[in-house]
Structures are given as structure tokens and as C-alpha cells.
N, C-alpha and C positions, 0 to 999 in steps of 0.2 A: 562544527555545528550540526544539529539535527536537520533533516529535511523538513520543510514546512508541509506536512502531510495533510493538506486540506484542499478544498475546491473553492474557486472564486465564484461569488454570486454573479450570475449572468453568463458564466462561461459556456454552459450548455446552450443557452439562447444564442450566444455569439456564434457557436459552431453550427447552429442550424442555418445561419445565414451564408455559410460557406458553400460554394458550389460543389456538387457531388463529383468526385473524381471519376474518370473513366475506369472501366474494368482494369484491374491490375494486369500487367504484362510480365512475362518472364524477363528477368534482369540479373545483373551480376553484382551491382553495387547497392549496399544497404546502409542505413544509418539508424542507430537507436540512441535514445537519450536516457540519462539516469541522474539522480540527485542524491546527495549525501544522507544516508540513514544506515544504521547498523546492518540491516539485512541486504542492502544494495551495494555495500562497499566492494563486493567481488566484481562488480562491473568495471569499476575503475582499475582494479588489479588485472582483470582480463585484458584491458587495453594496454596498460603499461608493461605487462610481463611478456606480451607477444603470444599468449595462449589463444586469444581470439583470432589473431592472424593465422596461427598454425591450423586451427580448425576450419577457418574460412578457405584457406588454400587447399585443404583436403577436398573441399567441394567445389573448387574452382570459382569462388566468389570473393568479394571484399566486404567486410563488415566494419564500419566505423562506429565506435562507442564514444558518445559525446556527453561530458558532464555539463549540466545546466544548474546554476546555483539556485534558481527559483523553481521549486517543485511544481507549483501550479502552472508556471509558464511552460515547463517541459511538457506537461499534458496538453496544454492548449496548442503548442506547436505540433505535437503528434496528431491531435485532432484536426488541425489545419492541413496535414499532409506533409509537413516538413521532415518527419521521421517515420520510419517503418515500425518502430516499437518504442516503448517507454516503460520505465519502472513506475508502478502505481499501486495503490491499495485497491482492494475490491470495491470499496465504496466510491472512490474517486473515478474508477473506470466506469462504473455504472452511471454516475452523475454527469460526467463531461463527455467522453467520446461516445459511449453507448447511448446516453440520453440525448446526445446531439446528432444521432443518426449515423455514426461511424462504426460499422460492424467490426468488433474487436474480439480477439481470442487470447485467453490466458495461456500463453505458451509454457511458462514456468511458474509453478506455485512454489515460491521460495521459502516462506516461513509464515508464522503468525506471531503477533505480539503476545507475549506471555508474562507480562509484568512491566513492559516498557512504557505503558501509558497508565497514568494514575490520577486519582482524585485525592487531593491533599488539603487538610484542614490546618489552620493555625491554632494551636492549643489543643486541649483535650476534647474528645467528642466522638460521635459516630455519624453514620449517614443521616439519621433522623435529625441530627442537630444542624444540618444544612438548611432546614426550613427557616425562612425569613432572613437568610444571609445572602449577600452578593457572592457570585462565583465568577472568577476571571478565567477565561479560556480563549482559544482561537475559535471564533464562531463558525458553525457549519463545517466542523472538522471531525476527525476521529475522536478528538477530545469531547466534542459536543455529544457525539453518539455514546461514548462511554458514560458521560454524565447522565444522559437520559436513561440508560439501562441501570445505572447505580441507583438513581432516584426511584425507578420503578420497583427495584428489589425491596424497598422499604415503604412502598405505597405512596410515594410522593411524585409530583410532576414539576416541570420547570416553573409552572405558575406559582408553585409554593415557595419559590425562592424570592428574595428581595429583587434580584436582577441577575442577568447574565451579562458580563462586561467583556466585550471583545478586546483581547489583549494579544499583541504580537508575541510570538515565541521569543523573539529577540529581547523583549522587555519583561518576560515572565519572572526571571530570577530577581531582578530589581524591584518589580512590583510586589513580590511576596514579602519583601523586607519593609514595605511601607505600612503605616498604621491602618490605612483604609482597606487593604486587602485581607480578607478573612479566609478565603479558600481559593484554590486554583485546580485546574485540570490541565495536564500537559504530558509530554513524552520525554524519553531519554535523548540526550544526556541531562536534560534540565531536571528531570525527576530526581536523579541521583544527587545533583547539586543542592536542590531545595531540601531534600531529606537529611542533609548534613546539619540543617538548623535544628537544634534540640527542641524547638517549639513546634516543629512540623509533625503532623500525624497523618500517615497514609490510611485512608478510609476504604479504598476500593481500587483495584487495578485490573489490567486486561487479563491477568491470570484467572480472574473471577468470571470471565466470559471467553474461555479458551476457544480459539478457532474462528473468532468473529472479525478481528482486524487482521486481514490477510495481505501480505506483500507479494506482488506479482511482477513478472515481465510480460507485458501484453503487446501484441502485434496486430497489425491490420490483417483482418481475416482474408480478404481477397489477395493481398500480397503473399501471405503464407500459402494459400491454396495454389497460387500460380508458381510458387518458388519453394517447394518443400525442402530443398537443400539449405535454405536460409534457416529454417527451423532446426534442421539437423546440426548445423554448425553452431548455432547459438546454444542449444541444449548440450551438445557434446562438450563445448568449452566450459559451460557453467558447472557441469558435474565433475570435470577435471579439477576445478578449483574447490568444489565442495569436498572432494576426497582429500585434498591437501589440508583444508580446514578441519575436517573430522579427525585427521591424523595429528592435529595440534602443531602443524608446521609454523614455528614461531617467526620465521622470516616473512612468510605470507601474512600472518596475522599482524605482525608489527607494521608492515607496509600499509595494511588497511587501517590500522589504528592511527598512524601518522597522517594518512590522507583525510581522516575524519576529525583530526584535531585533538586526539587524545593519545594516551600511551597504551602499551600492551595490556596492562592490568585494567585500564579503563574500558578498553574495547572488549576484553573478556567478560567484564562485568555486564556490559550491554548484551553480549551474546547469551549470558546466563538467563536473561529475561526475554529471550527470543527463541521461539521453537523453530530452529532451522531444520529444513528437510535436506540433510546432507545426502541421504540415500534416496535416489529417485523413486524406488519402490514405496517409500513412505509418503512421498508427495502424491504418487498415484493413488494410494489408499485413501489419503485425506480428501483428494479431489473427487473420488468416487463414493465417498461416504454419504449416508442419508442426511447428515447434519448440514452439509453445505447448502442445499436448496432452502432449508429452513432459515439458515443464516441470511441468505440473499433476500428472502422474503422480508425478513426483519429490517435489513438495510434499505430495501426499496420503500418500505412503509415509513421509515425515518426520513428518507429523502423527499418523499411525497408530502409528508407532514410539514417539512420545512420549505416546500414550494420550489424545490430545485431538482426534480426528477424529469429533466427535459422541459422544453418550452411548451406550456399549455397542457402538460400531462393531465388527463382526466381522472386518473386513479393511480394507485401504487402498482398496478399491473401494466402500466404503459409500455415499459420495455420488456421484451422477452429475453430470458436467460436460458441457455441450453447447457445441459450437463452430459457427461460422458456416456450415460446409458440411453441418450436420446430423449430423455424427459425435459420438460421446460417448466419454468415458473414465469409469471407475467404473461404478456400477449404472445402466443405462438406465431402470430402473423407479423410480429415486429421484433424478431430475435436480432439483437445487436450486441450481445455479450455471450461468449461461448467459453466454457471450461473444457479443454481438450487434452486428454492424457496421452495422445498418440506418440508424441516425441519423448515425453518423460518415460513412457513405457519402453520405447526403443533403448533409452539409456539404461534402464533397469535390466533389459535383456542383453545388454552388451552389443546391440545391433547398430551402433553409430560408427 
């Protein structure tokens, strides 16, 4: 199954009520959480293969990688301090931990969705034909964000739809087969399954907004600053697996496919619509690009518009986001989300 890549209403507000932890200390034991999604399957392989253990031992630490079946719950647990890091999208990192006051760093920029997320119509038509129709999706999710941008591209707004119907990803395929459902927005592997229906028409997908739905491994900023070896071990292990995937190692890819509930061909198909940054230099270049701040401003505006950019956020600039060149968007006095290329650059330089 795909990870439920969305944020829970009130999660940021809940995290605000958590007591602020003491300044991070040097330590040797770390825990990170992940959930099933094409771009995050390497984390499970790192744990099962022993590659994570090898890199952790190199730096004299221990890193436990824990699979959490509920994606939102994994982010909530990280926000509450149960984990030192978690796999998350850029949007969910901004809304839950950063919006909730937990200073968080994007340690690894792993990929961006390049077709994995799609707007699908039942029957013939185009985006303009969504006007007056109900659309089923996981509300307040990357699907909701994709729909907003798709509508905007043809001069429509959500208010021009008949309704947006909150539908679990677990129910999406069955829902599309009912007479009442006219259009859906969802992600892989559900997209691939729905598009097997000859009556399904893909209207828009994440390849139309490249680089906006970004999949990350984020970590607690204070923990990383106090324990740089944690960052080095995580990044070193990650790019060892990226090299295996880039080389087409079928044993590695098959293990990931089976762990995600598909076969090798199915997993490769999902990778085809995912812009994986196998080379750390490519991840660094993406993170340092001028496009990223513009994307994050757009994401912040979406979250603020939906009322979920932190509890009582007065504007879309509520949370400050810092970039590798030292620039910020949002409130520079409330920086809670940081894109840092330090460790990815070390991997690119062979310095780990």
C-alpha cells in the first residue's frame, strides 16, 4: 500500500501543546521512522540489509529504523519527540513539526513526485470539465494541493466544484467504480490501478508541477547539531543504497517491491514516475535552486488558506524556512524548517 501522505487536522495544534524538550545532548542511540511509499522503501531495506548498521558502527552510534504503518502518526510521533527523524513530504514537514514549533532539518532530499500523483476523470473531458462536479480525494493532502494547482491552471477554484469529498486512500479504488464518483485525485500505486479502467482519463499529474511534492528524511535540528555523526551515518547509508538502485540491482529492487506489496515491474513503474536523486550532487543542486523557495512559499500559502499552518498562524509567513544560501522565506525570527545540503554535499564529495 501507498503511504497516507497527508497531515491530520489539528496535528500542528496538538504538537503546540507538547512541552518543549531540553536542548539536545550528545548521544549514541537514535531512532527514525518511515512509512511505505515508493521513494521511502530504501529505509526499510537499509534496516533489513544491515547497511544502516554498518554505517552507524563506522561512527560509533546505533540507528534504529522503524516502520510505522500510519504515515501521519509517524510524523506526530516525531513531533512529540519519540523519534529523531521521519520520512515526510515538504508540505507535511511544514504543517506538523515546523508549524508546531519543532525545529526540523531536511537532511536528505530524496526525490520529487513526477507523475505519482494525478487528477483522474471518469469519462472524456479536460480540467475545465471538472466545474460543477464532485471530486474525491484525501482532504488536506498532497492530492488536495495538486487539485488546487490543477484548477488554477485553467482559471478555476475549489468553489467552482460541486464539492470535495474526503475519501480514504484505502477506499479510493472501490469509490471510483461507483456511479456517484466522477473524479478522483490520488497517488500511486492507486493511480496505476485506477488508470487500468478504460473509462478513466488522466487530466493532470505531478509531472505538471515538477519539484513541488518533495519527499524527504527530516531530523530534529538540535539533535543533528549536537550529533553530526548521526547525519553522516544516515546520509552515507542512504547513498550506498541509491548507488545500488541506480545500477539496477534487481535483488535490492525486488526486496523493496515485495516490502511495498508489489512486484519488480510494479515497483519499477512507480520509480518511473518518481524523480529519485540517486546522485547526491543532484540532490544538492535541486535544494540550492531558486525554485525551492518559490515552491515553499506556494505550499505555505496553501496551508494557511486551509487553516493548518500552525495554531493561530496570522499569515502564510508564520513559519520561517531557511535555505542553504542563508536566505529565508516566511518569518526569519521563527525559522523552524531548514534545508541543509551539508551532509549531502559530503556524500557528493566522497567525504563520509
